[in-house]
C-alpha positions as CSV (number, residue, x, y, z in Angstrom):
1,M,25.4,32.0,25.8
2,T,24.5,28.4,26.7
3,K,21.0,29.2,27.5
4,R,20.6,31.2,24.4
5,L,21.9,28.4,22.2
6,F,19.5,26.0,23.9
7,F,16.6,28.3,23.2
8,L,17.7,28.6,19.6
9,T,18.1,24.9,19.2
10,A,14.7,24.2,20.8
11,L,13.0,26.8,18.6
12,L,14.6,25.2,15.5
13,L,13.5,21.8,16.4
14,F,10.0,23.1,17.1
15,C,9.9,24.8,13.6
16,L,11.1,21.8,12.0
17,S,8.6,19.5,13.6
18,T,5.8,21.9,12.7
19,F,6.8,22.3,9.1
20,A,7.2,18.6,8.6
21,Q,3.5,17.9,9.4
22,N,0.9,17.1,6.8
23,N,-2.8,17.1,7.0
24,L,-4.3,13.5,6.4
25,Q,-7.8,13.1,4.9
26,L,-9.6,9.8,4.5
27,N,-12.1,9.5,1.6
28,I,-14.3,6.5,1.3
29,H,-15.8,6.0,-2.1
30,H,-19.1,4.1,-2.0
31,K,-19.5,1.6,-4.8
32,L,-21.7,-1.3,-5.9
33,G,-19.3,-3.3,-8.1
34,E,-17.9,-0.9,-10.7
35,A,-20.7,1.7,-10.3
36,D,-21.2,4.4,-7.7
37,F,-23.3,3.4,-4.8
38,A,-26.9,4.5,-4.8
39,M,-29.9,3.4,-2.8
40,D,-32.7,1.4,-4.5
41,T,-30.2,0.6,-7.4
42,G,-30.3,-3.1,-8.4
43,A,-27.1,-5.2,-8.2
44,K,-25.9,-8.7,-7.9
45,N,-23.6,-10.5,-5.4
46,N,-21.2,-13.3,-6.2
47,I,-23.9,-16.0,-6.3
48,D,-25.8,-14.1,-8.8
49,H,-28.6,-13.1,-6.3
50,D,-30.2,-9.7,-7.1
51,F,-30.6,-7.1,-4.4
52,N,-31.1,-3.4,-3.7
53,V,-30.2,-1.4,-0.5
54,K,-32.5,0.5,1.9
55,R,-30.1,1.1,4.7
56,L,-26.3,0.7,5.1
57,Q,-24.5,2.1,8.2
58,Y,-21.4,0.8,10.0
59,Y,-18.8,2.0,12.4
60,I,-15.1,2.4,11.9
61,S,-12.8,2.8,14.9
62,E,-9.1,2.5,15.8
63,I,-7.7,3.9,12.7
64,S,-3.9,3.6,12.3
65,I,-1.6,4.7,9.5
66,I,1.4,2.6,8.4
67,H,3.9,5.1,6.8
68,D,7.5,6.0,6.0
69,G,9.1,2.6,6.2
70,G,6.7,0.8,8.5
71,T,6.1,3.3,11.3
72,E,2.6,3.1,12.7
73,T,0.6,6.1,13.9
74,S,-2.7,5.7,15.6
75,I,-5.5,8.0,15.2
76,D,-6.8,8.1,18.7
77,D,-10.3,8.5,20.0
78,L,-11.9,8.8,16.5
79,Y,-15.2,7.0,15.8
80,I,-16.8,7.2,12.3
81,L,-20.3,6.3,11.6
82,V,-20.5,5.7,7.9
83,D,-23.7,6.1,6.1
84,A,-23.6,5.0,2.4
85,K,-26.1,7.6,1.4
86,F,-23.7,10.3,2.0
87,A,-20.0,11.0,1.0
88,T,-17.4,9.9,3.7
89,E,-14.6,12.5,3.9
90,V,-13.0,12.6,7.3
91,D,-10.1,15.0,8.3
92,L,-7.8,12.7,10.4
93,G,-5.5,15.6,11.6
94,D,-1.9,16.8,11.1
95,Y,0.9,14.3,11.6
96,D,4.7,13.9,10.8
97,I,3.8,11.6,7.8
98,N,5.2,11.9,4.4
99,L,4.3,8.6,2.6
100,V,1.4,6.4,3.5
101,E,1.8,2.7,3.0
102,S,-1.3,1.3,4.4
103,V,-4.4,2.2,6.4
104,N,-5.8,0.0,9.0
105,F,-9.1,0.2,10.9
106,Y,-11.7,-2.0,12.7
107,I,-15.3,-2.4,11.7
108,G,-17.4,-1.7,14.8
109,V,-16.7,-0.4,18.3
110,D,-14.0,-1.6,20.6
111,D,-15.0,-3.5,23.7
112,E,-13.9,-0.6,26.1
113,H,-16.6,1.6,24.6
114,N,-18.9,-0.9,23.2
115,H,-21.0,-1.3,26.5
116,L,-20.9,2.2,27.6
117,D,-24.1,4.3,27.8
118,P,-24.8,6.0,24.5
119,S,-26.5,8.9,26.2
120,S,-23.2,9.8,28.0
121,Y,-22.0,11.3,24.6
122,Q,-23.0,14.7,23.2
123,S,-25.6,14.5,20.4
124,S,-23.1,15.2,17.7
125,H,-20.9,12.3,18.7
126,P,-21.0,9.1,16.5
127,L,-21.6,6.9,19.6
128,A,-24.6,8.9,20.7
129,P,-28.1,7.6,20.2
130,Q,-29.0,7.5,16.4
131,L,-32.2,7.3,14.4
132,P,-32.5,4.7,13.2
133,S,-30.8,3.1,16.2
134,M,-27.3,1.9,16.0
135,H,-27.3,0.5,19.6
136,W,-28.6,-3.0,20.4
137,G,-28.4,-2.7,24.3
138,W,-26.1,-2.4,27.2
139,S,-25.2,-6.1,27.1
140,A,-24.8,-6.6,23.3
141,G,-23.5,-3.1,22.6
142,Y,-23.6,-1.4,19.2
143,R,-24.7,-2.4,15.8
144,F,-21.3,-2.7,14.1
145,L,-23.1,-3.1,10.8
146,A,-26.7,-2.4,9.7
147,Y,-27.3,-3.7,6.2
148,E,-30.9,-3.8,4.9
149,G,-32.7,-4.1,1.5
150,F,-34.6,-6.4,-0.7
151,G,-33.5,-9.5,-2.6
152,S,-34.6,-11.7,-5.5
153,S,-35.2,-10.6,-9.1
154,S,-38.6,-8.8,-8.1
155,F,-36.9,-7.3,-5.0
156,N,-39.7,-8.4,-2.8
157,Q,-37.6,-10.5,-0.3
158,L,-36.6,-8.5,2.8
159,F,-33.1,-8.9,4.2
160,E,-31.8,-7.3,7.4
161,L,-28.3,-8.1,8.6
162,H,-27.4,-6.3,11.9
163,G,-23.9,-7.5,12.9
164,L,-22.6,-7.0,16.4
165,G,-20.6,-8.6,19.2
166,D,-17.2,-8.2,20.7
167,D,-15.9,-11.4,19.0
168,N,-16.9,-9.9,15.6
169,Y,-14.8,-6.8,16.0
170,F,-12.6,-7.3,12.9
171,K,-9.6,-5.4,11.6
172,T,-9.2,-4.6,8.0
173,E,-5.8,-3.6,6.4
174,I,-5.6,-1.8,3.1
175,P,-2.2,-1.4,1.4
176,L,-1.9,1.7,-0.7
177,T,0.3,4.5,-1.5
178,A,-0.5,8.1,-0.7
179,I,2.1,10.8,-0.9
180,A,2.3,14.3,0.6
181,A,1.5,17.2,-1.8
182,N,1.2,20.9,-0.8
183,N,1.0,19.7,2.9
184,D,-1.9,17.3,2.3
185,I,-2.2,13.6,2.1
186,V,-5.4,12.2,0.7
187,I,-6.0,8.6,1.5
188,D,-8.6,7.3,-1.0
189,I,-10.2,3.9,-0.5
190,D,-13.1,2.2,-2.4
191,A,-15.9,0.2,-0.6
192,D,-17.7,-2.2,-2.8
193,Y,-20.8,-3.1,-0.8
194,A,-21.7,-5.8,-3.2
195,R,-18.9,-7.7,-1.8
196,G,-20.4,-7.2,1.6
197,L,-23.0,-9.7,0.7
198,E,-20.7,-12.5,-0.8
199,D,-22.1,-16.0,-0.3
200,I,-25.2,-14.8,1.4
201,A,-28.5,-16.1,-0.1
202,L,-30.9,-13.2,-0.7
203,N,-33.4,-14.7,-3.0
204,S,-35.7,-15.9,-0.1
205,G,-34.9,-13.3,2.3
206,V,-32.7,-13.4,5.5
207,I,-33.1,-11.6,8.8
208,V,-30.3,-11.9,11.3
209,H,-29.8,-9.4,14.2
210,G,-27.0,-10.7,16.2
211,E,-23.5,-12.2,16.4
212,Y,-24.1,-15.3,14.2
213,G,-25.1,-16.6,10.8
214,A,-25.5,-14.2,7.8
215,A,-24.8,-11.1,10.0
216,K,-21.3,-12.5,11.0
217,V,-20.6,-13.5,7.5
218,A,-21.3,-9.8,6.4
219,L,-19.0,-8.4,8.9
220,Q,-16.2,-10.9,7.8
221,N,-17.0,-9.9,4.2
222,F,-16.4,-6.3,5.3
223,R,-13.1,-7.4,6.8
224,D,-11.8,-9.4,3.8
225,Y,-13.4,-8.0,0.6
226,V,-15.2,-4.7,0.8
227,F,-12.3,-2.2,1.1
228,S,-9.4,-1.6,-1.5
229,A,-7.2,1.2,-2.4
230,T,-8.9,3.5,-5.0
231,N,-7.4,3.3,-8.6
232,T,-7.8,6.9,-9.1
233,P,-7.0,8.2,-12.7
234,T,-4.2,10.7,-12.3
235,S,-4.5,14.1,-13.4
236,V,-2.2,15.5,-16.0
237,V,0.9,17.0,-14.5
238,D,3.3,19.1,-16.5
239,F,6.9,17.8,-16.2
240,S,8.2,19.4,-19.3
241,E,10.9,21.1,-17.4
242,I,12.7,17.8,-16.6
243,S,15.5,17.4,-19.1
244,Q,17.1,14.3,-17.4
245,F,16.0,11.6,-15.0
246,D,18.6,8.6,-15.2
247,V,19.3,5.7,-12.9
248,F,22.7,3.9,-13.4
249,P,24.1,1.4,-13.7
250,N,21.2,-0.7,-14.7
251,P,21.5,-3.5,-14.1
252,V,23.3,-2.8,-10.9
253,I,25.9,-5.4,-9.7
254,D,27.1,-4.2,-6.2
255,G,23.9,-2.5,-5.0
256,S,25.3,1.0,-5.5
257,V,22.9,3.2,-7.7
258,T,23.1,6.8,-8.8
259,I,20.0,8.8,-9.5
260,I,20.5,12.0,-11.6
261,I,17.7,14.6,-12.0
262,A,18.2,17.7,-14.2
263,A,15.5,20.3,-15.0
264,T,15.3,23.7,-16.8
265,Q,13.8,25.3,-13.6
266,D,14.6,25.5,-10.0
267,L,12.1,23.0,-8.5
268,T,11.9,20.2,-6.0
269,Y,10.8,16.7,-6.6
270,D,10.3,13.6,-4.4
271,V,11.8,10.2,-5.4
272,L,10.2,6.9,-4.3
273,V,11.9,3.6,-4.9
274,T,9.6,0.6,-4.5
275,D,10.2,-3.2,-5.0
276,V,8.3,-5.4,-7.5
277,V,5.2,-5.7,-5.4
278,G,5.0,-2.0,-4.5
279,R,6.5,-1.9,-1.1
280,K,8.6,1.3,-0.3
281,V,12.3,0.7,-0.3
282,T,13.6,4.3,-0.1
283,Y,11.9,7.8,-0.1
284,F,13.8,11.0,-0.9
285,D,11.7,14.1,0.1
286,A,12.1,17.6,-1.4
287,V,15.0,16.8,-3.8
288,N,16.3,19.9,-5.6
289,S,16.5,19.8,-9.3
290,N,19.9,19.5,-11.0
291,S,21.1,17.0,-8.3
292,S,22.2,13.5,-7.7
293,L,21.1,10.9,-5.3
294,E,23.0,7.7,-4.0
295,L,21.1,4.6,-3.4
296,N,22.2,1.2,-2.0
297,L,20.2,-1.9,-2.7
298,N,20.8,-4.8,-0.5
299,Q,18.8,-7.5,-2.3
300,Q,18.6,-8.8,-5.8
301,G,15.5,-8.2,-7.7
302,M,13.4,-5.7,-9.8
303,Y,12.8,-2.2,-8.5
304,F,10.9,0.9,-9.7
305,V,12.3,4.5,-9.3
306,N,9.6,7.1,-9.3
307,L,10.1,10.8,-9.9
308,I,7.2,12.4,-8.2
309,K,5.9,15.9,-8.7
310,D,2.8,17.5,-6.8
311,G,2.3,14.0,-5.3
312,Q,2.1,12.1,-8.6
313,P,4.6,9.8,-10.2
314,V,5.6,11.5,-13.6
315,I,8.4,9.4,-14.6
316,T,9.2,5.7,-13.7
317,K,12.4,3.8,-14.3
318,K,12.8,0.2,-13.9
319,L,15.8,-1.0,-12.1
320,I,17.4,-4.5,-12.0
321,A,19.7,-5.6,-9.2
322,Q,21.8,-8.7,-9.8
């Protein structure tokens, strides 16, 4: 009997862990300012220098996901060679993640792999030899970034920025909110490549292949400015079946809050509570309609209680804790 109970318990835990997993997909939307990115399209950087782009490639590595109240999950052994000419949609795999709060990654190749022989990889691997080359040599390693084009109002001044070097392996952190829907979580980020050229003089041409000068500035710009959460217009979600979504008392004095959900159909919803700057406070997954939730707030301030259907907030209540 004991062995049978152990087997059934193990089977139950396995099933629960399996069904809890969601598939993560990372989408990078290539932009030039507000416009979609396109080669040979005129744009300006922040010092009003005109430019167009002939080549834009860079490596992403050591991706990690911050989720479900600050838990960090690393995506191991994944290298992405981004080419702005093509859509970047990457399947990150299946994980026990319900609510993504941030995505972090490095621009370039980590020092453990940066000085290995590219020919040791299969031809399909991002670190294998590329054409045009993304490798500078055994000592220097990979080009973390290859950004080329023409500057000035006549687009006749060549610029080439090839950034590399272990000391320039920079981490970027992108706060965002991505919620599981139908066992999928889509992480959408924008990459504004005009910001990659901030404070770089392009009118007279600039060519730097190395770890210094404008090539390093471009890598720092990718770290600090290029990437942000996509402000995606939400599609229309039908929530006509919801007859009640109340949060009380409001304002709350002792921190104890009741959330009421009522609907004309037997459905499930998620409830996300965030603070005033969008950080997750509490997340309730798969809440049955016609039910109530109890919430305790430990700090004074303003909160937002979001009722979520199909991965999208459909009703938001503002809550004040005194």
